[in-house]
N, C-alpha and C positions, 0 to 999 in steps of 0.2 A: 155514901160508898156502899156498894152491894157486896155481899159475902160470896166468896168462891165456894162452891159445893164440891167437895172431894169425897167420892164414894168408891169403896174398894171391897173386894173379897180376897181373903188370903188364907191359905191352908197351912203354910209353913212359917209365915211371918215375913217372907221376902217382899211380897207386894205391899204388906202393911208398912214395912220400913220405907219403901218408896213413897207411899202416901204421906207418911209423917214428914219426910224430907220435903215433899212438895208443899205441905202445909207450913213448914218452917220458912221456906222460900217466900211464900205469900206474905207472911208476917215480916220478914226481913225487908220486903218491898213496901212495907206500911199498908198492907192489905189485911183483910179479915177472911179467915177460912174456917169452914166446918169440915173436919176430917172424920168420917164415920164409916164403920163397917156396914155393908149393904143390909145386914139383918136389922140394923137400927136406923136405916135411912128413912127420911120422910119424903115420900114421892112428890108430894105437892111442893115442898120446899125446893127440891131439886128442879122440878119443872119450872119454877119461878126464878131460879138463879140466873144471874147474868152470864156467868161462866161456869161450865160443868167440867169436872175432871173425873174420869172413870178409870178404875184399875182392876185388872183381873189377870191371874196367871193363865198360861196355857194348860188346858186339862185334856185328858183323853187323847183323841186324835187331833190335837191342836184346835181346841174349841173353848168357848167360855164355860165356866162352871155352871152346871145346869140346874142345881137345886135352888139357888138364891139369885145369883147374878144374872143369868139368862132371863128369868121371869121379870126381874127388875128392868133390864134393858128393854125387853118387849113392851112393858108398861110405859116406859119413858119415850120410846121411839116416835110415837105420833106427835110428840111435843118438841122435837128437836129442830124443826125447820127454822133456819136462820140463827140458831144458837151456836155460840163459840164453845167448842169442846176440845179437850185433850185426853188422850188415852195412854195408859201405861200398864206394865205388868212384867212378870218374870216367867221364865220357862226353863225346863230342864232338858229338853230334847227338841228335835226339829230345827227349823230355820226361821221361825217367827211368822209362819203362815197365818196363825190365829190372829195376829195383830193386823196383817194386811187385809184379812177378811173382815175384821171388826171395823177397820177404817172405812172400807168400801161400804159396809152396811150403814155406818153412821152418815156418810156422805149421801147415800141413797135416801136417807131419811131427811136430808136437807141440812144437816149440821155442817158447820164450818170448822174444819180442823185447824187448830192453832199451829200445830207442827206435826211432823211424822210421829207416830206412836213411839213412846220411850220404853225400850225393852232391855232386859238384862238376863243373862243366863245364870240361874241359881241365885246365890246371895249377892245383893248389890254391894259392889266395892265402893271405895271412896270416890272414884271418878263418876260412877253412876249416881251416887247420892248427891254429888255436886251438880250433876245434870238435872236431877230432880229439883233441887233447890232453885236452879236457874229457871226451870219451867215454872216453878211457883212464883218467882219474881215477875215473869212475863204475864202470867194470868192475873196476878195481883194488880199489876199496873193497868190491866184492861178494865178494872172495876172502879177506877178513880175518875 
């Protein structure tokens, strides 16, 4: 069984809560997940993961956080061809354009999106956390 690599950046804890719920879902589905803040992520481990799950909230003018997450994604991008990935994150304003842009970017890099990006406005509620767990179960099943 391969480990699911879940890498996120979170400023307020909302995206972190989503990452943890996805990790719980992987475990509930009898999978193994590594849930790690991008500042502690091992790029080589992520590149070699069978399934990659990436999370980042909308920042600025609906874009990825540019200090840590954007450079990580840029470093990872050339290694995404044929990889199954899922994207998630929270936002406080706008309409989710950052996620649509991110999805397009990942597809242009050759990644295969498991599902549409999972987003929530502000703090994830019980319904969102359940959706995160369900996503985790899906990606966990892909590694068996």
